[in-house]
N, C-alpha and C positions, 0 to 999 in steps of 0.2 A: 234553478241550476241543474244541469245534467252532469252527473258524475260518472267517470270511467267511460267516456264516449266510445273509445275503441273497443270496448267489450260488450256494448249493447247491440242487439240484433237490429232494432228499429229505432235509432236515436231520433229525437225531435230535431227539426231543422235548426241549425245553429249558424251564427255568423262570426263567432269568435271563440277562442279557447284561452284559458290561462294555462301556462306550462310551468311546473315547479316540482320541487321534491315533495312539498306538502303545502297545498294552497291554504290550509287552515292556519298557517303561520302568517298569512297575509289577510287578516280580517278586514282591513279597510279596503283592500282590493276586491274582496268578495262583495262587500256592500256597494261599491261603486259600479262593479260589473252588473249587479242586479238592478241598480238604478238606471243604468244606461241601456241595458239590453233585455231586462226582464228574465225570461227563461231561455232566451235565444243564445245561450253560451254554455260552455262546459269546461271542466278542468281535467287536465292530463298530466301524467308524469312525463319526464323526458323520453323514456323508452316508448311510452304509449303514443306520444306525439309523433315520433319518427314513423311508427306503423300507421297512424291515422292519416298522415299526409298522402299515403298511397291508396286510401279508400275513396269511393265515389263521393261520400258525404263531404270530403274536404274541399270539393269544388265550390261549396257555398261559403267558405270562410272568407272573411274580410281581413282579419288580423289574428296574430298570436300575441298574448301578453306574457312575456317571459319574466316570471317573478324570481329574482336571483338574490342570493346571499353570498358572503365571502366563501362559504363552503363550496359553492359552484365554480369558483375560479380555477379549481384544478381541472375542470372539464371544458375549458374554453374551446378546444378543438371540436368537441361534440356539439357545443352550443352554436359555434360558427357554421358547422355543417347543417344543423337544423334550420338556422336562419336562411342560409343559402338555398336549402331545399324548398323552404316555404316561398322564397322569392321567385324561384323558377316556376312555381305554380300560381304566381300573382297574389300571394298572401303576404301582407305586411307584418312587421314585427315591432312591438313596443317593448322596451326594456323597463321593467319595474325593479329598480335597483335599491336594495337595502344594504347600505354600507359597502358597496362594491368599490374596489380600488379604481382610481381614475384610469390607470393603464389598462385595466380589464375592460372598463366601459369604452374607452377609445377603440380598443381592438374589436369589440363587438359591433360598434357603430361602423367601423371600417369594413367589416365583413358583410354589412348589408342591413343592419337594423335601421329602421326608418326614424324612430323617435325614442325618447328617453324621459322617464319621470322618476324622481327620487321617492323612496318610501321611508317613512310614512307619507302617504299621499296628501298633498295639499288640497284645499277645497277647490273642486272643479278641475284639478290637474288631469285626471284621466279623460274627462269630457273634452277638454281642450285638445288633448293628444288625438283622440278619436276623430274630432272635427277636422284637425289638420290632415290626417290620413285620408279622410273622405274628400276633402277639398282637393288634395293632390291627385287623388284618383280621378276626380271629375275633370281636372285640368288636363290630365294625360289623355283623356278620351276626346278632347276638343283639339283639332289640328290648329297649330299656331305657327304661322310663317313669319319669320323675322327677316326683314330686309337687311342685306349686307351692302354697305356703302364703303367703297375703298378710299374715296377722296373726302377730304375734310369739307363740312363737318361730318363726323362719324356717328351714326345713330346707335345707341345702346339699347339692347333688348330689355324691356321691362314687363312686369306682369300686373302692375297696379293700374288704376283708372286715371292717374294723373297724366298730364301731357308727356310725350316721349322725352326722355333726357337726351340732350345733345352734348357731345364733347366738342366744344368750340375749338376753332383753330388756335393752336398754341401761340402765345404772344412772344415766345422766344425766351432764351435764357434758362437758367437752372430753376427747376420746379421748387416751390417753397413748401415746407412742411410746418404746420402749426399744431401743436398738441395741447389738449386741455384736460386738466385733472383737478378734481375737487379735493381739498384737504380735509373736508368733513362733508357729511351728507347734507343735502339741501343748500349748498352754497352756489348753486346755479351753473355748474360746470357744463352739463348737457344743454342747458338753455343758451349759454354762451357759444358752445360749439355749433349748434344748429343755426343760430341767428348770425354768427360771424360768417359761417359758410355761405348762407343765403345772401348776406350783404355783399360779400366779395363776388358772388356769382352774378349779381345784378347791379354792380357798382357803375358800370358804363353801358349805356344803351347801345353804343356802337361796337364796343370791343371789350367786353368783360372777360376776365380770365376764366378758364375752364376750372371747375372746382369739384373735388371729390371729398365727401364726408364719410369717414370710416368709423364705425362703432365697434370699439374693442372692449366695451364694458360687458363682459359675457355673463354677468350675474345680476346686474341691476340696470339693464338697458332700457332707455326711454326714448331713443331717437325715432324708432318706428312709430311709437305712439304720438310723439310730437308732430310728425309729418303724415300720420294716418297711412302708413305703409302696410301692405299685406305681409304676413309671415312667409319666410322662405326657409324651408328645412334644408335645402341644399347648401346653405351657408356653412354648415358644419364641415362638409366635404371641401368647400372652397378654402376654409381656413387651414385644414389639415393637409391639403394637397397643393398649397400655394407654391411650394418649391418646384413642382412639376408643371405648373400652369403657365400658359402663354398669354400674351396680351389680349388676343381675341376671346379666350375663355374668361379672362378677368372681366372684360367688358360685358359679356353675357350674364355675369353674376350680379350686375348692378341694377338698382332700381332708380327711377327718375322722379324728380319733383319739379313741376312747373316748366318743364322743358329746358331748365337752366342748371339744375343741381343734380349730381349723380351721387348715389348713396350705396355703400356696402353695409347693410344692416347687420346687427348681431343676430345670432341664432335665436329662434323663438323660445327655446327652453333655457333654463338655468343650467349652465355647464361649468365644470371646473376651470379655474383660471389657467391651469397648466395644460389645458387642451391643446394650446399652441405654445411654441417656444421661440427663442430669439431668431432662429433660422426662418421659421414661417413668417414672423412679423417683418423681418428684413426683406423677404421675398414679396410680401404684400406691398410694402413701401416702394420697392423697386418697380413693381408693376404699375402702381398708381402714379408715380412720378414720370413714367414713360408716357402716360396718357393725359395727364392734367398739369396745369400751371400751378395749382394750389391743392394741397392735401391737408384736410383738417381731421385730426384724430381725437376721438372722445375716449379717454382712458378710464380704467376702473379706479375706484377710490384708494385701493390698496397698492402697495409696491409689489410687483411681480418680477419674475426672472427676465422678462423682456422689457421692463421699464427702461433699463439702460439702453436697449436698442433704439427705442423711440427717442429718448433724450439725446443720444448722440446724433441721430439723424435730423432732429427738429431744428429749425431756424429759431423758433421761439417756443417755449414751453410755459403755457399759462397755468398758474396754480390759483384756484379760486378759494376765497376764504371770507369770513365775516368777522365782525368786531365782538368776538366772544372767546372765552377761555379755551374751548375745545379746538377752535381754529388755530389759536396761538400755539397751543401745545403741540398740535399735529404738525404745524409749520416747522417748529423747532425739531421735532423728530425727523421730519422729511429732510430738512437741511442736513442734519447730522448724518443720516443714512447716506445721502449723496456725497458728502464730504469724506466720509469714511472710505468710500469706494473711489474717491478721486474723480467723480463725475463732474461734468461742466455745469456748475451751479450758475454760472454767468448767463446761461440761456433762460433761466427762470424769470418769468414776468408775473409778479404777484398781483392778483386782481382782487380788490375789495368789493364784494357784492353788498347791496343795500347800504352803500356809503352815505354818510350824512350830507344833507343838501345845504343850500344857502340859508335856510331858516334855522340852521343849527350853528350858532356863532362859535361854539367850542369844538365843533366837529373836526375841523382841520387839525387842531392841536391834538385831539385824541388819536387821529389817524397817524400823525407824526410820531406820537409817543409809542404807538403799537409797532410802527416800522423800526424805530430805534431799539425797542426791546428785543426785536427779532434780529436786528443787525442787517436789515434788507431795505430795499426801496419798494414801496408799493406804487407801481407806475400807472395802474389803471383803476379808476374809481367808477363803479357802476351804481347808479341810483336804483331805488326800489321802483319797479315798473308797475306795481299795483295789481289790481284785478285783471287788467288786460293781458298780463303775462299768462295767467292761468287760463283765461278765455282762449288765447291763441293756441295753447297746448290742447285744450279740449276740442277745438275745432280743427286740429291737425294742420296748422299753418304757422309760418314764421310770424313774429310780432309785426314786422313791417307790412305784412299783407292785410292786417285788420286794424292796426293802430300805428299809422305812419309817423305820427307826432309823439308817440309815447317816449317818455324821458329815457328809459332803458334802451329802447330801440335807437334813439338818436346817438347815445354814447357808443353803442356797438357799431353803428354806422361810421362814427368818427374814427374808431379804432380800425375798422376795415379800410377806410380811406387812407389812413396813415400807412398801413401795411401795403396797400396797392401802390401808393406813391413810391415807397421804398423798393418794391419789386420792379417798377418801371425804371427807376434810377439805376438799379443793378443791370437791367437789360441794356440801357443806353451805355453804361460803362463797359460792357462787354463788346459793343460794336466798334 
């Protein structure tokens, strides 16, 4: 580690610097910087960093790692100026935030910081952030021309290696919104969201509805992994600037899968759930429904200030659960919270994952007893899909792509067929 770089006459070539009041308060950061860069990095104070950016040695820098504590929140203006000065010189900024307030973090990201990792650093967190910066820098050096097609079908710009996503011609009528939320971890909410979206997008070989899958699980996102999608750092800006975005910009932010499904992934980093508010979510839904026949939203497991926004806009709100006490208790809490706020609980569609099959003669009775104890109807029963479900996720494909006859896939396909039939019925009723 090279210390006090701005004060050295002949500093060793470096590619990165930590910037902090005292880097020794960030022991894990020091260890990870040494692991990633060896001796090719230095540490600076904030005042030293401002001077160092004007020195010839700064031309070699790839990034600054700003190690911040709540004490630094009083100097957001200075930090923003430092980030912007670095950006003008082609130097990226990573925020290493130790108990920083979400509002402060949002402001620094808005001012130009490219990435964020919480402190204490998780295993490989800094490595992943550096890798993303370098991949983004490489992508910027390669010219990429995106065709613009004004007539339907409209091609969406993507950056992954899958087939280009196509926004199919609209089938007419009001766009449908289906939201999916797990009432407990591991109840299959994201699995349902991904496979329901895919089944709807491929339901008719001649004229399937256009489908957009939006991942709003900002802290435990799995959709990108399910579909083997590349990370997109710009999604943070998309979420925060949704109110100012137009339809064309929204299309450019999407990734495609199989030429049939469009996805707005969650940001690659774990972010606060209040990164966005009801207004931003409302704007996203407005943009998506202008472009697609069906919008499937994967929700976080927790209630957030914009859950009400999605629930009010959704045609159906799927709540996944299992036959265990944690799911039952969480379902009761969920219902109580919605009823307290006079929200439309009639939109809820309770989904029982790993439901008992025909070989369990008492299964239906137990499901009925569970529903009665909650005072709800469990309208969708999904069987255990077995090892093929995990295999599909590991291979980055919907279940239907690798196991067409899988029991879980068949039930999700039936659900999609029922929803599609209802959509077509609504379209005919409007004509």
